[in-house]
C-alpha positions as CSV (number, residue, x, y, z in Angstrom):
1,M,-23.7,-7.9,65.5
2,R,-20.3,-9.6,65.3
3,K,-18.4,-9.5,68.6
4,I,-15.0,-7.8,68.2
5,T,-12.2,-10.0,69.7
6,I,-9.2,-8.2,68.2
7,T,-7.2,-5.7,70.3
8,P,-4.0,-3.7,69.7
9,Q,-2.2,-6.6,71.3
10,S,-3.5,-9.1,68.7
11,T,-1.1,-10.4,66.1
12,L,-1.2,-9.4,62.5
13,E,-2.3,-12.9,61.5
14,E,-5.2,-12.8,64.0
15,A,-6.3,-9.4,62.8
16,Y,-6.1,-10.5,59.1
17,L,-8.1,-13.7,59.7
18,D,-10.8,-11.6,61.4
19,Q,-10.9,-9.4,58.3
20,E,-11.0,-12.4,56.0
21,Q,-14.1,-13.8,57.6
22,I,-16.2,-10.8,56.5
23,S,-14.6,-10.3,53.1
24,N,-15.8,-11.8,49.8
25,W,-12.4,-12.6,48.3
26,S,-11.5,-15.2,45.9
27,P,-9.3,-18.2,47.0
28,N,-6.3,-16.8,45.0
29,S,-6.6,-13.4,46.6
30,K,-6.8,-15.0,50.1
31,R,-3.6,-17.0,49.4
32,A,-1.8,-13.8,48.2
33,Y,-3.0,-11.8,51.2
34,R,-2.0,-14.4,53.7
35,K,1.5,-14.6,52.2
36,N,1.9,-10.9,52.5
37,I,0.8,-10.9,56.2
38,K,3.2,-13.8,56.8
39,D,6.1,-11.9,55.2
40,I,5.7,-8.8,57.3
41,T,5.3,-11.0,60.4
42,N,8.6,-12.6,59.7
43,H,10.2,-9.2,59.1
44,M,9.0,-7.9,62.5
45,I,10.4,-11.0,64.3
46,S,13.7,-10.6,62.5
47,N,13.9,-7.0,63.8
48,G,13.2,-8.1,67.4
49,L,9.6,-7.0,67.4
50,Q,6.5,-8.9,68.5
51,P,4.2,-9.1,65.4
52,I,1.4,-7.3,67.1
53,L,-0.7,-4.4,66.0
54,E,0.6,-1.8,68.4
55,N,4.2,-2.4,67.2
56,V,3.3,-1.4,63.7
57,T,4.3,2.3,63.9
58,Y,5.3,4.9,61.4
59,E,9.0,4.4,62.2
60,Y,8.7,0.6,61.7
61,C,6.9,1.1,58.4
62,Q,9.8,3.1,57.0
63,V,12.3,0.4,58.2
64,W,10.1,-2.2,56.6
65,K,9.9,-0.3,53.3
66,N,13.7,0.3,53.1
67,D,14.5,-3.4,54.0
68,Q,12.0,-4.9,51.6
69,A,13.0,-2.5,48.7
70,E,16.4,-4.2,48.6
71,K,14.9,-7.8,48.6
72,V,11.7,-7.8,46.5
73,K,10.5,-6.2,43.3
74,S,8.7,-2.8,43.6
75,A,5.5,-4.5,42.3
76,T,5.6,-7.0,45.1
77,L,6.3,-4.3,47.7
78,K,3.3,-2.3,46.4
79,Q,1.1,-5.4,46.7
80,Q,2.2,-6.0,50.3
81,K,1.6,-2.3,51.2
82,S,-1.9,-2.6,49.7
83,T,-2.7,-5.7,51.8
84,L,-1.5,-4.0,55.0
85,S,-3.3,-0.7,54.2
86,S,-6.5,-2.6,53.7
87,L,-6.1,-4.4,57.0
88,F,-5.4,-1.3,59.0
89,R,-8.3,0.5,57.3
90,H,-10.5,-2.4,58.4
91,L,-9.2,-2.0,62.0
92,N,-9.9,1.7,61.9
93,H,-13.5,1.1,60.9
94,A,-13.8,-1.4,63.7
95,K,-12.5,1.2,66.2
96,I,-9.7,-1.2,67.3
97,I,-6.9,1.2,66.4
98,D,-6.4,4.8,65.2
99,G,-4.4,5.7,62.2
100,N,-3.0,3.8,59.2
101,P,0.8,4.1,59.1
102,F,1.0,2.4,55.8
103,L,-0.7,5.3,54.1
104,T,2.5,7.3,54.7
105,V,4.7,4.8,52.9
106,K,5.6,6.0,49.4
107,I,7.1,3.4,47.1
108,T,9.0,4.7,44.0
109,D,9.0,2.0,41.4
110,Y,12.2,2.9,39.6
111,T,12.3,-0.4,37.6
112,E,8.7,0.1,36.5
113,Q,9.4,3.7,35.4
114,Q,12.3,2.6,33.3
115,Y,10.2,-0.2,31.9
116,L,7.2,1.9,31.0
117,S,9.3,4.8,29.7
118,K,11.2,2.5,27.3
119,D,11.1,4.3,24.0
120,L,12.7,3.2,20.7
121,D,15.5,4.9,18.9
122,I,15.3,5.3,15.1
123,N,17.1,2.0,14.5
124,E,14.8,0.1,16.8
125,L,11.7,1.7,15.4
126,Y,12.8,0.7,11.9
127,Q,13.3,-2.9,13.1
128,V,9.7,-2.9,14.4
129,Y,8.5,-1.4,11.2
130,K,10.3,-4.1,9.2
131,A,9.2,-6.9,11.5
132,A,5.5,-5.9,11.1
133,H,5.8,-6.2,7.3
134,E,7.6,-9.5,7.5
135,L,5.0,-11.0,9.9
136,Q,2.1,-9.7,7.8
137,V,3.6,-11.5,4.7
138,Q,3.6,-14.7,6.9
139,G,-0.1,-14.2,7.5
140,I,0.2,-12.9,11.1
141,N,-2.1,-9.9,11.4
142,V,0.1,-7.2,13.0
143,L,0.7,-4.6,10.3
144,A,-2.4,-2.4,10.7
145,P,-2.2,-1.8,14.5
146,I,1.6,-1.4,14.4
147,L,1.5,1.1,11.6
148,L,-1.2,3.1,13.3
149,D,0.6,3.2,16.6
150,I,4.0,4.1,15.1
151,F,2.6,7.3,13.6
152,T,-0.1,8.2,16.2
153,G,1.0,6.7,19.5
154,F,-2.7,5.9,20.3
155,R,-3.4,4.2,23.6
156,S,-5.0,0.7,23.5
157,T,-8.3,2.2,24.6
158,N,-8.3,4.4,21.5
159,L,-7.4,1.6,19.2
160,I,-10.2,-0.5,20.5
161,S,-12.8,2.2,19.8
162,L,-11.8,2.7,16.2
163,Q,-14.2,1.7,13.4
164,A,-13.9,1.5,9.6
165,Q,-15.5,4.9,9.3
166,S,-12.8,6.4,11.5
167,I,-10.6,6.7,8.4
168,D,-11.3,10.0,6.8
169,K,-10.1,10.0,3.2
170,E,-11.0,13.6,2.4
171,A,-9.1,15.0,5.4
172,G,-6.3,12.5,5.1
173,G,-6.3,11.0,8.6
174,I,-8.3,9.3,11.3
175,R,-11.1,10.6,13.6
176,I,-11.8,9.4,17.1
177,M,-15.0,9.7,18.9
178,F,-15.3,10.0,22.7
179,S,-18.5,9.4,24.6
180,R,-19.1,9.9,28.3
181,S,-18.8,6.1,28.8
182,D,-15.4,5.9,27.1
183,K,-12.5,5.1,29.5
184,S,-9.8,7.0,27.7
185,E,-6.9,9.4,28.4
186,E,-9.6,11.9,29.5
187,D,-10.1,9.9,32.7
188,E,-7.0,11.3,34.3
189,R,-8.3,14.8,34.1
190,K,-11.9,14.0,34.9
191,R,-10.8,13.3,38.5
192,E,-9.8,17.0,38.8
193,V,-12.0,18.8,36.3
194,K,-15.7,17.9,35.7
195,T,-16.7,18.1,32.1
196,P,-20.3,19.4,31.8
197,N,-20.5,18.5,28.1
198,T,-22.5,15.3,27.7
199,K,-22.2,15.1,23.9
200,N,-19.8,13.0,22.0
201,R,-16.4,14.6,21.4
202,E,-14.3,14.1,18.3
203,T,-10.6,14.7,17.5
204,F,-8.7,14.3,14.2
205,I,-5.2,13.0,13.8
206,P,-3.5,13.0,10.3
207,L,-1.9,10.0,8.8
208,P,1.1,9.9,6.5
209,P,0.4,9.0,2.8
210,R,1.5,5.4,2.7
211,V,-0.3,4.5,5.9
212,L,-3.5,6.4,4.7
213,A,-3.3,4.5,1.4
214,Y,-2.9,1.2,3.2
215,F,-6.0,1.8,5.4
216,L,-8.1,3.0,2.5
217,E,-7.4,-0.3,0.8
218,Y,-7.7,-2.2,4.1
219,T,-11.2,-0.9,4.8
220,K,-12.6,-1.6,1.3
221,G,-15.7,-3.8,1.7
222,M,-16.1,-3.0,5.4
223,H,-19.3,-1.8,6.9
224,P,-18.7,1.7,8.4
225,E,-19.4,0.5,11.9
226,D,-17.1,-2.6,11.7
227,P,-14.1,-2.6,14.0
228,L,-11.1,-1.1,12.3
229,L,-8.5,-3.4,14.0
230,Y,-8.4,-7.1,14.7
231,G,-6.1,-9.2,16.9
232,L,-3.8,-12.2,16.1
233,R,-6.8,-14.6,16.0
234,G,-8.9,-12.5,13.8
235,K,-11.2,-11.2,16.6
236,A,-12.1,-7.5,17.0
237,F,-9.6,-5.5,19.0
238,A,-10.2,-5.8,22.7
239,N,-8.3,-5.4,26.0
240,K,-4.7,-6.6,25.8
241,Q,-4.7,-7.3,22.1
242,M,-2.0,-4.7,21.4
243,N,0.1,-6.3,24.1
244,Y,0.0,-9.7,22.3
245,I,0.9,-8.0,19.0
246,V,3.9,-6.2,20.5
247,H,4.9,-9.4,22.2
248,K,4.8,-11.2,18.8
249,I,7.0,-8.4,17.3
250,C,9.5,-8.8,20.1
251,E,9.6,-12.5,19.7
252,H,10.2,-12.1,16.0
253,L,13.1,-9.7,16.6
254,G,14.7,-11.8,19.3
255,W,13.9,-9.2,22.0
256,I,12.3,-12.1,23.9
257,T,14.6,-15.1,24.4
258,E,14.1,-18.6,25.7
259,T,16.3,-20.0,28.4
260,P,16.2,-23.5,30.1
261,D,13.8,-23.6,33.0
262,S,15.3,-25.5,35.9
263,E,12.4,-24.7,38.3
264,P,9.5,-27.2,38.5
265,S,6.1,-26.0,37.4
266,D,2.8,-27.4,38.9
267,R,1.0,-26.2,35.8
268,L,2.9,-28.7,33.6
269,S,2.6,-31.6,36.0
270,K,-0.3,-33.0,34.1
271,K,1.2,-32.5,30.7
272,V,3.6,-34.7,28.7
273,V,6.6,-32.5,27.9
274,V,9.1,-33.6,25.4
275,G,12.6,-32.1,25.7
276,K,13.8,-29.4,28.1
277,K,11.4,-26.9,29.5
278,T,12.2,-23.3,28.6
279,R,11.3,-19.9,30.1
280,K,10.9,-16.7,28.1
281,Q,13.1,-13.9,29.1
282,K,12.6,-10.2,28.1
283,T,15.8,-8.4,26.9
284,S,16.6,-4.8,27.4
285,K,15.2,-4.2,23.9
286,Y,11.7,-5.3,24.9
287,F,9.1,-2.6,24.8
288,T,5.4,-2.2,25.5
289,P,2.6,-0.7,23.4
290,H,3.1,2.5,25.4
291,G,6.7,2.5,24.2
292,L,5.5,3.4,20.7
293,R,3.6,6.3,22.2
294,Y,6.8,7.5,23.9
295,S,8.8,7.0,20.7
296,V,6.7,9.1,18.4
297,A,6.4,11.8,21.0
298,T,10.1,11.9,21.6
299,M,11.0,11.8,17.9
300,F,8.6,14.6,17.0
301,H,9.9,16.6,19.9
302,E,13.5,16.2,18.6
303,M,12.4,17.2,15.1
304,G,11.1,20.5,16.4
305,V,7.3,19.8,16.5
306,S,5.6,22.4,18.7
307,D,4.2,21.5,22.2
308,N,0.7,22.2,21.0
309,A,1.0,19.8,18.1
310,K,2.4,17.1,20.4
311,R,-0.5,17.6,22.8
312,L,-2.9,17.2,20.0
313,L,-1.1,13.9,18.9
314,L,-1.2,12.6,22.5
315,L,-4.8,13.7,22.8
316,H,-3.9,16.1,25.6
317,S,-5.0,19.3,23.8
318,K,-8.2,21.2,24.2
319,K,-8.3,21.3,20.4
320,A,-9.0,17.5,20.6
321,Q,-12.5,18.5,21.9
322,Q,-13.6,20.8,19.1
323,G,-16.0,18.2,18.0
324,A,-18.2,18.9,14.9
325,L,-16.5,22.3,14.4
326,E,-13.6,20.6,12.7
327,R,-15.8,19.4,9.9
328,Y,-16.3,23.1,8.9
329,L,-12.5,23.8,9.0
330,R,-11.3,22.6,5.6
331,R,-7.7,23.8,5.9
332,D,-5.3,22.3,8.3
333,T,-4.6,24.0,11.6
334,K,-1.0,24.7,12.3
335,E,-0.8,21.8,14.7
336,V,-2.3,19.3,12.2
337,K,0.1,20.6,9.6
338,E,3.1,20.1,11.9
339,L,2.0,16.5,12.7
340,R,1.4,15.7,9.0
341,M,4.8,17.0,7.9
342,A,6.6,15.1,10.7
343,Q,4.7,11.9,9.9
344,I,5.6,12.2,6.2
345,L,9.3,12.6,7.1
346,L,9.3,9.7,9.5
347,E,7.4,7.4,7.1
348,T,9.8,8.4,4.3
349,V,12.8,7.4,6.4
350,L,11.4,4.1,7.5
351,Q,10.0,3.1,4.1
352,T,13.1,4.2,2.2
353,A,15.3,2.1,4.6
354,L,13.0,-0.9,4.0
355,D,13.1,-0.4,0.2
356,M,16.9,0.0,0.1
357,E,17.4,-3.2,2.2
358,D,14.8,-5.3,0.4
359,Q,15.7,-4.4,-3.1
360,L,19.4,-3.5,-3.0
361,G,20.6,-5.2,0.1
362,V,21.9,-1.9,1.4
363,Q,21.4,-0.7,5.0
364,M,21.1,3.0,5.6
365,N,22.9,4.8,8.5
366,L,19.7,5.8,10.3
367,N,21.6,7.5,13.1
368,V,23.2,10.0,10.8
369,I,19.9,10.5,8.9
370,Y,18.0,11.0,12.2
371,E,20.4,13.8,13.2
372,N,19.3,15.7,10.0
373,L,15.6,15.4,10.7
374,P,15.2,18.7,12.6
375,A,16.6,20.6,9.6
376,A,14.5,18.5,7.2
377,F,11.4,19.2,9.3
378,Q,11.9,23.0,9.0
379,G,12.4,22.6,5.3
380,Q,9.2,20.5,5.1
381,M,7.2,23.1,6.9
382,N,8.4,25.7,4.5
383,N,7.9,23.6,1.4
384,M,5.7,20.5,1.5
385,Y,7.7,19.0,-1.4
386,H,11.0,19.1,0.5
387,V,10.5,15.4,1.3
388,H,11.5,14.5,-2.3
389,S,14.9,16.2,-2.0
390,F,15.3,14.8,1.5
391,K,14.7,11.3,0.2
392,Q,17.0,11.9,-2.8
393,N,19.8,12.9,-0.4
394,M,19.2,9.9,1.8
395,I,19.7,7.6,-1.1
396,R,22.7,9.5,-2.5
397,F,24.4,9.5,0.9
398,T,23.8,5.8,1.5
399,M,25.1,4.8,-1.9
400,S,28.1,7.1,-1.6
401,V,29.0,5.3,1.6
402,V,28.7,2.0,-0.2
403,E,30.9,3.2,-3.0
404,Q,33.6,4.3,-0.6
405,K,33.5,0.9,1.2
406,L,33.7,-0.9,-2.0
407,A,36.5,1.2,-3.4
408,Q,38.5,0.7,-0.2
409,T,38.0,-3.0,-0.4
410,V,39.2,-3.1,-4.0
411,M,42.0,-0.6,-3.5
412,P,42.9,-0.8,0.2
413,N,46.2,1.1,-0.2
414,Q,44.7,4.0,-2.2
415,Q,43.3,7.1,-0.6
416,I,39.8,7.6,-2.0
417,M,39.0,11.2,-2.8
418,F,35.5,12.4,-3.3
419,P,34.8,15.9,-4.6
420,E,32.7,18.1,-2.4
421,V,29.8,18.4,-4.9
422,S,26.2,19.2,-3.8
423,P,23.5,17.0,-5.2
424,Y,21.8,20.2,-6.4
425,P,23.8,22.2,-9.0
426,N,21.4,25.1,-8.5
427,Q,20.5,25.2,-4.8
428,T,18.0,28.0,-5.2
429,N,15.9,26.3,-7.9
430,H,15.9,22.7,-7.0
431,S,12.3,22.7,-5.7
432,S,11.0,24.2,-8.9
433,Q,11.0,20.7,-10.5
434,Y,7.9,19.9,-8.4
435,P,4.4,21.1,-9.2
436,N,2.8,24.2,-7.6
437,P,1.7,23.1,-4.1
438,S,-1.6,25.0,-4.3
439,S,-2.7,23.0,-7.3
440,H,-2.3,19.6,-5.6
441,P,-4.2,19.3,-2.2
442,F,-3.1,16.6,0.2
443,P,-2.9,13.7,-0.3
444,S,-3.3,13.5,-4.1
445,H,0.0,15.2,-4.8
446,Y,1.9,12.4,-3.2
447,Q,0.3,9.6,-5.2
448,G,3.3,9.3,-7.5
449,G,5.7,8.6,-4.7
450,F,3.4,7.0,-2.1
451,Q,0.8,5.2,-4.2
452,A,1.6,1.7,-3.1
453,S,0.0,0.6,0.1
454,A,2.1,-0.4,3.0
455,S,1.2,-4.1,2.5
456,A,1.6,-4.3,-1.2
457,P,4.6,-6.0,-2.7
458,I,7.3,-3.6,-3.6
459,N,7.7,-2.8,-7.3
460,T,11.0,-4.2,-8.6
461,N,11.2,-1.2,-10.9
462,F,10.6,1.2,-8.1
463,Y,13.9,3.1,-8.4
464,A,14.0,2.9,-12.2
465,N,10.5,4.5,-12.3
466,Q,11.4,7.2,-9.8
467,Q,14.7,8.5,-11.1
468,D,13.5,12.0,-11.8
469,V,11.6,12.5,-8.5
470,M,13.6,10.4,-6.1
471,G,17.1,11.1,-7.5
472,L,18.9,7.9,-7.8
473,Y,22.6,7.9,-6.9
474,H,24.8,8.7,-9.8
475,S,28.4,7.3,-9.7
476,S,29.8,10.6,-11.0
477,I,28.5,12.6,-8.1
478,A,29.8,12.2,-4.6
479,P,27.3,14.3,-2.6
480,E,27.7,16.4,0.5
481,F,25.0,14.9,2.6
482,F,22.0,17.2,3.3
483,A,23.9,20.2,1.9
484,E,20.9,22.4,2.4
485,G,20.6,21.7,6.1
486,K,24.3,22.4,6.7
487,R,24.5,25.7,4.9
């Protein structure tokens, strides 16, 4: 048995070296741990304390935490705490000291919380949606995972597990299977609640029409058990693939910038570098894959989607564990219907904005439109064809703003007057132009407006072919934007 030579009067460095001798750590880990021990040793000396074990008290740990929090990043502080907690746990097992004062240290990572909780507003989400289409045209494979995450907010673990057969054409959405070995969002609850069910569990999440059409085309020719998603290099989705894709999106949007790197780098010492070295810097716009999850949850919440439906979307609901029972429920549950209607509205906003900009060079005021989404969501829940009038009003509003700007440019000294005319002469009967909802089950009744897949080139006659349904702007009408929602 190894002879214990460490006492409460031993230094931190001596105690750590004793621990290192019996630990199977990698060289990199050892270097990091030694640096952490050296840092706290220097801190104790700077506070007039001998860096010995018995001087590491609860009071000192609080002073250390407060001092270091102002000097180092929270992640670094957490790493230092982990090293020291491990050391004192080792000393406890060796019966050298009693207690572990670092277990009482609580580090709140405010920076990390802001970073992780970064969600996108409607304008930023549109930029991501547009960038995914642009990169896909360039041959960079990002569209499928980005589209899926924008409208479902799936975690990376969920995305990895998806197969071609996960796309359910009949139900109009995507099915996810969970087995006992899956490390998913269930793990957080498994620590507290034991799940006796050993069978696979299944949940269903709807997809909006264009996204569904895209994936139906995307999966043609695939074997049912083929992975649904692939990374930038064409390999099946695995750990960190979504991070790389989001990173590529941020680079494309300029949300990651390059600045001159004045610090030397040992890694580049063996390489021939032409020109100045640069360092990539994340801007405040930078987001993580989890940011898309926050975004869809926040937007649906602000639309008025119920808590139960949001729990289903985030895979937090018990209804996500109904398993095979859902195959016998042919009509949508209330929660699935809510998600479907909210997805349709969000997809309509993003795609209409993309069409308007690509085909007409006109940018929509997404902030104003977003403010009207709660009323539009209620209208959509009452009438599933409300999305057509909503899109009509978006186009009319956008074009009326363009006309006003153009008129003011041509006649700057004239006061431009627009009559307060509703886009619907007969407000009570405008929905009668659409077919009877009961005769057109989802998603076939949307084929006229959403038949093109998300990756297909936009039809140059799109608006000409959709005048009756989509309601092109007419110069003789100056609409009151979303008149229905304001009445």
